[in-house]
C-alpha positions as CSV (number, residue, x, y, z in Angstrom):
1,X,26.2,60.9,36.4
2,X,26.1,57.7,34.7
3,X,24.1,58.8,31.9
4,X,27.4,61.3,31.5
5,X,29.9,58.6,32.0
6,X,28.0,56.4,29.6
7,X,28.0,59.2,26.9
8,X,31.6,60.2,27.3
9,X,32.7,56.3,26.6
10,X,30.4,56.2,23.5
11,X,32.1,59.2,22.3
12,X,35.2,58.1,23.1
13,X,34.7,54.7,21.5
14,X,33.2,56.0,18.5
15,X,36.3,58.5,18.2
16,X,38.2,56.1,18.0
17,X,36.0,53.5,15.6
18,X,35.9,56.4,13.0
19,X,40.0,57.1,13.4
20,X,40.8,53.8,13.0
21,X,38.5,53.2,9.7
22,X,40.1,56.3,8.7
23,X,43.0,54.6,9.1
24,X,45.3,57.2,11.2
25,X,47.3,56.4,14.5
26,X,46.8,58.4,17.4
27,X,50.0,60.6,16.7
28,X,49.3,61.7,13.2
29,X,45.5,62.4,14.4
30,X,46.3,64.3,17.5
31,X,48.7,66.6,15.6
32,X,46.0,67.3,13.3
33,X,44.1,68.6,16.5
34,X,46.4,70.5,17.4
35,X,47.3,68.2,20.3
36,X,49.8,67.1,22.7
37,X,49.4,62.8,22.2
38,X,48.7,62.0,25.6
39,X,45.5,64.4,25.9
40,X,44.4,62.7,22.8
41,X,45.0,59.2,24.4
42,X,42.8,60.2,27.6
43,X,39.9,61.3,25.2
44,X,40.2,57.8,23.1
45,X,40.3,56.0,26.3
46,X,37.1,58.6,28.1
47,X,39.5,59.9,31.1
48,X,39.4,63.5,29.4
49,X,36.0,65.0,28.3
50,X,36.6,67.2,24.7
51,X,35.0,70.5,24.6
52,X,33.2,71.2,22.6
53,X,35.1,73.0,19.8
54,X,37.0,69.8,19.9
55,X,34.1,67.5,19.3
56,X,33.6,69.5,16.0
57,X,37.3,69.8,14.9
58,X,37.1,66.1,15.1
59,X,33.9,65.6,12.8
60,X,35.5,67.9,10.6
61,X,38.3,66.0,9.7
62,X,36.5,62.9,10.2
63,X,33.7,64.0,8.2
64,X,31.0,62.8,10.6
65,X,28.0,64.5,12.3
66,X,28.5,65.1,16.2
67,X,25.3,62.3,16.4
68,X,27.8,60.4,14.8
69,X,29.6,60.9,17.8
70,X,27.1,60.4,20.7
71,X,25.5,56.7,19.4
72,X,25.8,53.9,21.2
73,X,27.4,51.2,19.3
74,X,27.9,51.0,15.3
75,X,24.8,48.8,14.9
76,X,23.2,52.0,14.2
77,X,25.3,52.0,11.0
78,X,24.8,48.6,10.2
79,X,21.1,48.7,10.7
80,X,20.9,51.4,8.2
81,X,23.2,49.9,5.6
82,X,20.4,47.1,6.3
83,X,17.7,49.3,5.8
84,X,19.0,51.2,2.5
85,X,20.2,47.9,0.9
86,X,17.0,46.4,1.4
87,X,14.9,49.2,0.3
88,X,17.6,49.2,-2.8
89,X,16.3,45.6,-3.3
90,X,12.5,46.3,-3.4
91,X,12.9,49.4,-5.2
92,X,15.0,47.5,-7.8
93,X,12.4,44.3,-8.0
94,X,9.6,46.5,-7.9
95,X,11.1,48.5,-11.4
96,X,12.1,45.1,-12.8
97,X,8.5,43.8,-11.9
98,X,6.8,46.6,-13.3
99,X,8.7,46.6,-16.3
100,X,8.0,42.4,-17.1
101,X,4.2,43.3,-16.2
102,X,4.1,46.8,-18.7
103,X,5.5,44.3,-21.4
104,X,3.1,41.9,-21.0
105,X,0.3,44.5,-20.5
106,X,1.3,45.7,-23.9
107,X,1.2,43.1,-25.7
108,X,-2.7,42.3,-24.3
109,X,-3.6,45.2,-25.3
110,X,-2.2,45.0,-28.5
111,X,-3.8,41.2,-29.2
112,X,-6.7,42.7,-28.1
113,X,-6.9,45.9,-30.3
114,X,-6.5,43.1,-33.4
115,X,-9.7,41.3,-31.6
116,X,-7.2,38.1,-30.7
117,X,-8.9,37.4,-27.6
118,X,-7.1,33.8,-27.2
119,X,-3.4,36.1,-27.4
120,X,-5.3,38.5,-24.7
121,X,-5.8,36.0,-22.3
122,X,-2.7,34.3,-22.6
123,X,-0.7,37.5,-21.9
124,X,-3.5,38.3,-19.2
125,X,-3.1,34.6,-17.4
126,X,0.8,35.3,-17.2
127,X,0.7,38.7,-15.5
128,X,-1.8,36.7,-13.0
129,X,0.5,33.9,-12.5
130,X,3.4,36.3,-11.9
131,X,1.3,37.5,-9.0
132,X,-0.8,34.2,-7.9
133,X,1.4,31.0,-7.4
134,X,0.0,29.6,-4.1
135,X,-4.0,28.8,-3.5
136,X,-4.4,31.7,-1.3
137,X,-3.4,33.8,-4.0
138,X,-5.8,32.6,-6.1
139,X,-8.6,32.8,-3.4
140,X,-7.5,36.5,-3.4
141,X,-8.0,37.0,-7.4
142,X,-11.1,34.9,-6.9
143,X,-13.1,36.7,-4.0
144,X,-11.9,40.4,-5.3
145,X,-13.5,39.3,-8.6
146,X,-17.2,37.6,-6.9
147,X,-17.2,41.1,-5.1
148,X,-16.7,42.9,-7.9
149,X,-19.5,41.3,-9.5
150,X,-21.6,41.9,-6.2
151,X,-21.0,45.2,-6.1
152,X,-21.7,45.7,-9.7
153,X,-24.5,44.0,-9.1
154,X,-25.7,46.0,-6.0
155,X,-25.5,49.2,-7.7
156,X,-27.2,48.4,-10.4
157,X,-30.1,47.3,-8.4
158,X,-29.8,50.5,-6.4
159,X,-29.8,52.6,-9.8
160,X,-33.4,50.9,-11.1
161,X,-35.0,51.5,-7.6
162,X,-33.4,54.8,-7.6
163,X,-34.7,55.6,-11.3
164,X,-38.0,53.7,-10.5
165,X,-38.3,55.8,-7.3
166,X,-37.7,59.3,-9.3
167,X,-40.3,58.3,-12.1
168,X,-43.1,57.5,-9.3
169,X,-42.2,60.7,-7.2
170,X,-44.8,63.1,-7.2
171,X,-44.4,65.9,-9.0
172,X,-43.9,69.5,-7.5
173,X,-45.1,72.2,-9.2
174,X,-43.0,75.7,-8.8
């Protein structure tokens, strides 16, 4: 029984919140729903439980979903809005970063094609500085380069070993 009462009060509160958001008064909204004002007022106070058809009419008029009426409090809308704003900011930041880095990469590639190693290195250093502004970032870069070198040396040693083993393996005759 507690859950049912709790859901009804959520619905009542949310109907009122959405109605106020649309700047409609109770009397006008009751008329839109083809209800008398007293029943509508009871519905907003959680005293009267509307039928499913009436809830769907409310959703249609307010252009909301039944889930919007059932949710507990308006915090979810705030959460969605905040999450979308953060996502938008992240996408914009990513797009701006990509544009900047790609422009610098293009300059580095042009310098490389011209054989201008100094200019190429200056452009590549700019890219590194975009992403490495603290010592821990430089450590990550140094470790990455170090382990890449170790992997390359290990693969070369493995390839040499495999080649020697293949050369010294007994030949099979068909």
